[in-house]
N, C-alpha and C positions, 0 to 999 in steps of 0.2 A: 197417476197420469190423469189430466183433465178429460171429462167427458163431454162431448159434443152430442147435443140432442139432434133430433130430426128435424125441428122447426123452432124459431124463435124469432121474435119481432121487436124492433127498437121502438121505444116511446120516449117522448120528452117527460122529465122527472116531474114537471109542474103538471103534466096530464096526470100522471100516477098518483100525484099527492091530492087529487081531487078526491080520492076513495076516502070516506070518512074514518075509516079504521087502520089508515095508512101507518105505518111507523118504518123507520129505517135504521137498519144495522149499519152504520156509517163506519164502523172498525174494519168492516169488510171491504171498503172500497179498494180499487186497485191503486197500485202505487205508480207515481210520476217521478221522473227525475227532474231534480231542479239544481241550480247552481246556488249554494250557500257559502259565503266568504271563500269563494273559489274554488271550493269543492263541490263536485257532483254527488248528490244523495238522493235516495228515493224517500218519497214522503207520500202519505196517503191523501188522495185528492178530495178536495170539498165537493160535495155534490150542490150543484146550482142548478135552478129551474130550466135553464135551457141546455143542459147536459142530457144524455141519452143513458137509459139503463134498458136491459132486455128482458122481456117477458118470454119465459121459456114455455115449452108445451106441457109442463106439468104445473104450470102459473105461478111458480116461483119467479122473482125478479133478481136478477144478476146484474153485476157492473162489469160485462163483457158477455161473450157469445158462449162459454162453457157453462154447462147447467149445473155443475157442483162445484164451482169456484166464485168467490166474491158475491155470496148471496147476501141480498140486502133486505129483502122481503120475503119472508116465506110463510106466513100465516093465511094459508090456503083454506077459505071458508067458501060457503055456498053464495055468502054476500059478495066476496071478492071475484069468484068465478061470473057471477051476474054482472058486476061492474065491468069485468073484462070484455062480456060479450056485448053488453048493452051500451056502454059508454066508450069503451076504447075499440069496439067492433073487431074485437080479437077473434079469428077463428081460424083454426089449424086446417090447413088445405087437405082435401082428400085426393091422393093420386090414384088413379086407375091403371091397372096394370096394360102395358102395351103389348098386343101380340103382333110378333113379327111373322110375316108370311113368306115361304120361300118361293122365289119367282124360277120359271123354267128358262134354263139356259138356250138361247137362240143360236148359239154357234156351232153345235154339233148336230150331224144328220146322220 
């Protein structure tokens, strides 16, 4: 079963390709349905500059929102993390816990 992480962010492929050590595992792209000779078939999509990929919380890039499927880039190095933070401005949000306080009921006397 696919694992959805707590956070991912979509980026244009052309922005990801700016990383000097970028490589793509295009064999892992999602499949798209196309009609060929009157039959509907699934083919791996070609990655174009204006398509989106997802940068996951663990700095792996996927072709979809699940962090363990369709992995396109997984060479997570300190240089990659720096590129993500400085160039892509990727930051994982920190959510603070919300405390709910009980209110006094005004109906009973």
